[in-house]
C-alpha positions as CSV (number, residue, x, y, z in Angstrom):
1,M,-11.2,-14.0,-14.2
2,T,-9.8,-12.1,-11.2
3,R,-11.8,-14.3,-8.8
4,L,-10.3,-17.4,-10.4
5,A,-6.8,-16.0,-10.1
6,L,-7.3,-14.4,-6.7
7,P,-10.0,-16.3,-4.7
8,G,-11.3,-15.4,-1.2
9,E,-12.2,-12.2,0.6
10,D,-11.7,-9.0,-1.3
11,Y,-9.0,-6.5,-0.3
12,L,-11.4,-4.4,1.8
13,H,-12.3,-7.3,4.0
14,V,-8.6,-8.2,4.4
15,L,-7.7,-4.6,5.2
16,G,-10.4,-4.6,7.9
17,R,-9.1,-7.9,9.4
18,I,-5.6,-6.4,9.6
19,H,-6.9,-3.3,11.3
20,R,-8.8,-5.3,13.9
21,H,-5.9,-7.6,14.5
22,L,-3.2,-4.9,14.8
23,E,-5.4,-2.2,16.4
24,P,-2.9,0.5,15.2
25,R,-2.8,3.7,17.2
26,T,-2.0,5.7,14.1
27,Y,-2.9,5.3,10.4
28,L,-2.5,7.1,7.1
29,E,-4.3,6.5,3.9
30,I,-3.6,7.8,0.4
31,G,-6.6,7.7,-2.0
32,V,-9.7,8.0,0.2
33,A,-12.2,8.2,-2.7
34,R,-15.7,7.3,-1.3
35,G,-14.3,6.1,2.0
36,D,-14.8,2.4,1.5
37,S,-11.3,1.6,3.0
38,L,-11.4,4.4,5.6
39,V,-14.5,2.8,7.2
40,Q,-12.4,-0.3,8.0
41,V,-10.3,1.9,10.4
42,L,-11.1,1.5,14.1
43,P,-12.7,4.6,15.7
44,S,-9.9,4.6,18.3
45,T,-7.2,5.0,15.7
46,A,-5.9,8.5,14.9
47,A,-6.2,8.5,11.1
48,I,-5.2,10.8,8.3
49,G,-6.8,10.5,4.9
50,I,-5.4,12.2,1.8
51,D,-7.3,12.7,-1.5
52,P,-7.6,15.8,-3.8
53,Q,-11.3,15.0,-4.3
54,P,-12.7,13.0,-1.4
55,N,-16.3,11.9,-1.8
56,L,-17.1,10.0,1.4
57,R,-20.3,8.1,1.7
58,K,-20.5,9.0,5.4
59,P,-18.8,11.4,7.7
60,P,-15.5,10.2,9.2
61,H,-15.0,9.4,12.9
62,A,-13.9,12.3,15.1
63,G,-10.3,11.1,15.2
64,H,-10.1,10.7,11.4
65,R,-9.0,13.8,9.5
66,I,-9.3,14.2,5.7
67,F,-6.9,16.4,3.8
68,A,-8.3,17.4,0.4
69,T,-5.0,17.7,-1.4
70,T,-2.6,15.5,-3.4
71,S,-0.2,13.4,-1.5
72,D,2.8,15.3,-2.9
73,E,1.3,18.5,-1.6
74,F,0.5,17.0,1.7
75,F,3.9,15.7,2.4
76,A,5.6,18.9,1.2
77,S,3.6,21.0,3.7
78,H,2.8,18.7,6.6
79,D,4.9,16.8,9.2
80,V,3.1,13.4,9.5
81,R,4.3,12.7,13.0
82,A,3.4,16.2,14.2
83,E,-0.1,15.8,12.7
84,L,-0.4,12.6,14.8
85,G,0.6,14.3,18.1
86,G,4.3,13.3,17.8
87,R,3.6,9.6,17.2
88,A,5.0,7.5,14.3
89,L,2.8,5.8,11.8
90,E,1.9,2.2,12.8
91,M,-0.1,1.4,9.6
92,A,-0.5,3.0,6.2
93,F,-2.4,2.2,3.0
94,I,-1.3,3.5,-0.4
95,D,-4.1,3.5,-3.0
96,G,-3.7,6.7,-5.0
97,L,-2.9,7.0,-8.7
98,H,-2.3,3.8,-10.6
99,R,1.2,5.0,-11.6
100,F,4.4,3.4,-10.4
101,E,6.4,6.7,-10.0
102,Q,3.6,8.2,-7.8
103,A,3.4,5.1,-5.6
104,L,7.1,5.1,-5.2
105,R,7.1,8.8,-4.0
106,D,4.2,7.9,-1.7
107,F,6.1,4.9,-0.3
108,I,9.2,7.0,0.4
109,N,7.2,9.7,2.2
110,V,5.2,7.1,4.2
111,E,8.2,5.0,5.2
112,R,9.9,8.2,6.6
113,A,7.1,8.6,9.1
114,C,6.8,5.0,10.1
115,A,7.7,3.2,13.3
116,R,10.0,0.2,12.7
117,D,7.2,-2.3,13.4
118,A,4.7,-0.5,11.1
119,V,2.8,-2.2,8.3
120,I,2.5,-0.6,4.9
121,L,-0.2,-1.8,2.5
122,V,-0.3,-1.1,-1.2
123,H,-3.3,-1.7,-3.5
124,D,-3.3,-2.9,-7.1
125,C,-0.1,-4.9,-6.9
126,Y,-1.1,-8.1,-8.8
127,P,-2.2,-7.4,-12.4
128,L,-4.5,-9.7,-14.3
129,D,-2.6,-9.4,-17.6
130,A,-0.4,-7.1,-19.6
131,R,-3.3,-5.1,-21.1
132,T,-4.8,-4.2,-17.7
133,A,-1.3,-3.5,-16.3
134,Q,-0.6,-0.7,-18.8
135,R,0.2,2.8,-17.6
136,E,-2.7,4.2,-19.7
137,Q,-6.1,2.9,-19.0
138,V,-7.6,1.2,-22.1
139,T,-9.9,-1.2,-20.3
140,K,-12.6,-0.7,-17.6
141,F,-10.8,-3.1,-15.3
142,W,-7.4,-1.6,-14.7
143,S,-4.6,-2.0,-12.1
144,G,-1.9,0.2,-13.7
145,D,1.7,-0.4,-13.1
146,I,1.9,-0.5,-9.3
147,W,3.5,-4.0,-9.7
148,R,6.7,-2.2,-10.6
149,L,6.9,-0.9,-7.0
150,V,6.6,-4.4,-5.5
151,L,9.2,-5.6,-7.9
152,L,11.6,-2.8,-7.0
153,L,11.1,-3.2,-3.2
154,R,11.7,-7.0,-3.4
155,E,14.8,-6.5,-5.6
156,R,16.4,-3.4,-4.1
157,R,15.4,-3.4,-0.5
158,P,16.3,-6.8,1.0
159,D,15.9,-5.3,4.5
160,L,12.2,-5.1,3.9
161,T,9.7,-8.1,4.0
162,V,7.6,-7.6,0.9
163,H,4.7,-9.8,-0.2
164,T,1.4,-9.6,-2.2
165,I,-1.7,-11.0,-0.6
166,A,-3.8,-12.7,-3.2
167,A,-6.9,-10.6,-2.5
168,P,-9.2,-9.7,-5.3
169,P,-9.5,-7.8,-7.5
170,T,-5.9,-6.8,-7.9
171,G,-3.9,-7.9,-4.9
172,L,-2.8,-6.2,-1.7
173,G,0.9,-5.5,-1.2
174,I,2.2,-5.8,2.3
175,V,5.5,-4.3,3.5
176,L,7.0,-5.1,6.9
177,N,10.0,-3.9,8.7
178,P,10.1,-0.3,7.3
179,D,13.2,1.8,8.0
180,P,12.4,5.5,8.4
181,D,16.1,6.3,8.3
182,S,16.8,4.5,4.9
183,R,17.8,6.9,2.1
184,L,18.3,4.4,-0.7
185,L,15.0,5.0,-2.4
186,A,15.0,8.8,-1.9
187,D,18.6,9.3,-3.0
188,H,18.2,7.2,-6.1
189,R,14.6,7.8,-6.9
190,E,15.0,9.3,-10.4
191,E,17.5,6.5,-11.4
192,L,15.2,3.8,-10.0
193,T,12.1,5.3,-11.6
194,G,13.8,5.2,-15.1
195,E,15.1,1.7,-14.6
196,Y,11.8,0.2,-13.5
197,L,9.7,2.1,-16.0
198,A,11.9,0.5,-18.7
199,K,10.9,-3.0,-17.5
200,D,8.3,-4.5,-19.7
201,Y,5.4,-6.6,-18.3
202,A,7.2,-9.6,-19.9
203,V,9.5,-9.7,-16.8
204,L,6.6,-11.2,-15.0
205,E,5.6,-13.8,-17.6
206,G,5.9,-17.3,-16.1
207,R,7.1,-15.9,-12.7
208,R,4.5,-13.5,-11.6
209,R,3.8,-15.3,-8.3
210,E,7.4,-15.5,-7.4
211,A,8.4,-12.0,-8.6
212,L,5.6,-10.3,-6.6
213,G,5.8,-12.6,-3.6
214,L,2.3,-13.9,-3.7
215,V,0.9,-15.3,-0.4
216,A,-2.4,-17.1,0.0
217,N,-5.5,-15.0,0.7
218,H,-6.1,-17.0,3.9
219,W,-6.5,-15.2,7.1
220,P,-4.5,-17.6,9.3
221,T,-1.7,-17.3,6.8
222,I,-1.8,-13.5,6.8
223,R,-2.1,-13.4,10.6
224,A,0.9,-15.8,11.0
225,L,3.0,-13.5,8.8
226,L,2.1,-10.5,10.9
227,E,2.7,-12.3,14.2
228,R,6.0,-13.7,13.1
229,F,7.2,-10.3,12.1
230,R,5.9,-8.6,15.3
231,G,7.2,-11.3,17.6
232,V,3.8,-12.4,18.8
233,V,3.6,-15.9,20.1
């Protein structure tokens, strides 16, 4: 069913294409797991991976460091730019817990460390249906309520460019034009968390594509989006 709704290359292939196209000098990933997404990172990229229980299939590259901790603990005790030799983040991937409030905290912390032309990617943004989009997992296939983060960013942060790439199995959110100086989300986090947790999945019924800014999972389309944003001719 997900392949019917979201055809084309899966999110890992799309992630790899973006890495190869942008060639970011710095990268941060939340939710390393077995390292399937981390292996998409170029060896030349200085990378930070965060996961309380990483279980990598193969050792990381020399310039890729893994922190075996939660993202909240990492951001509370580490300066991202300092860990990257004083450089800002040029690309990040949020793929931790399938809970909206955690993804929101992660986004706030990641954006604060970003360059203005950075690209932030978020997994699990396009749910299949209401049952698999619940906060509690009741099905083997499950995306959780990360869709609430995309909805919030599109509604409350018009300064950002926010879309969802239609990559299976559960969509790949893409956020452009981050503002490391913005305090809107951080200053109103508790209020926004309560407001968007109160939104039922029904707010997407009949308008899911529009509400989540779905764009075709077609590399020329994705590349054009990146190039328009970054001013590449």
